[in-house]
Each structure stands twice: as structure tokens, then as C-alpha cells.
N, C-alpha and C positions, 0 to 999 in steps of 0.2 A: 363515505365518500369524501365528506368535507375534511376529515382529519387524516386522510390518506397521505397528504403532502407532509404533515407534521411527523408521521411515523416513518417517513422515508420513501413512500411510494414503491415503485418497482425496484429501487436500489436499496431497500431496507436491509437486506442481508449481504450486500456487496460493497458497503462503504469502506471496509478495511482493504479490500482488493483494489478498489479504485484509488485510494490514497497511496497504496503501495506502488501501483503503476505510475502515478504522478510523481511520487518521490524518486523512483528510479529514473524516470525521464528528466527530472530536475537535476539529479546528480550528473547524468550524462551531458546535459546541456551546459551545466556549470563547467565541466571539464573542457568541452568544445569551445566555449567562449574564452576560457583562460582564467577563470576565477579560482580554480582549484587544480591540483595535480592529480596524477593517476592514482596515487595511494589514498588520497581523500575520497576520490570517486569510488574506489573499490570498497573502502570502509563504509561509505554511505549505502552502497548497493547491498553489501552483505548484511548490514544492520536492518535495512528495510526488508530484505528477503527473509531474515529471521523472524521478523514480526509477521510477515505473510504466512510463513510455515507454522508459527505458533497458532495463529488463527485457524489455519487449515486443520491442524491436529485437534484443536478444541472442538471444531465442528464434528469430527469423526467420533469423539468420545461422547458428545451430547446425543448423538443419534442412537446409541446403544442402550 
């Protein structure tokens, strides 16, 4: 119980998904504020989406 926070707690297997969501929201917010253009936003979203999909496919292969 004491080391549950160190291991990630209830978010232990969801860190990549949370970071992907935050990254996508950050890219959209950057575009809306005017810090980047639409091409930079799309590039960031596709890159972060690729990381999400790589993690998702890695979990499927580990289960078999």
C-alpha cells in the first residue's frame, strides 16, 4: 500500500494514454492561441497519435 503511489497507483498502465491526450490538447490549444499554424498542429497530433497506437499495439502483443 505504501509503495502504490511510487508504482503509479491506479494510473500505472495508463500513463502513455494520459500523456497522449495531454499532448493532443496542448497542440490544439497552441493553435487556438496562435502560437502555431495548422500544419504544426496536425504534425504534432499525428506524431502523438502514432505513439498512442504503438503503445496500443504493444499491449496486444504482450497479452498473447
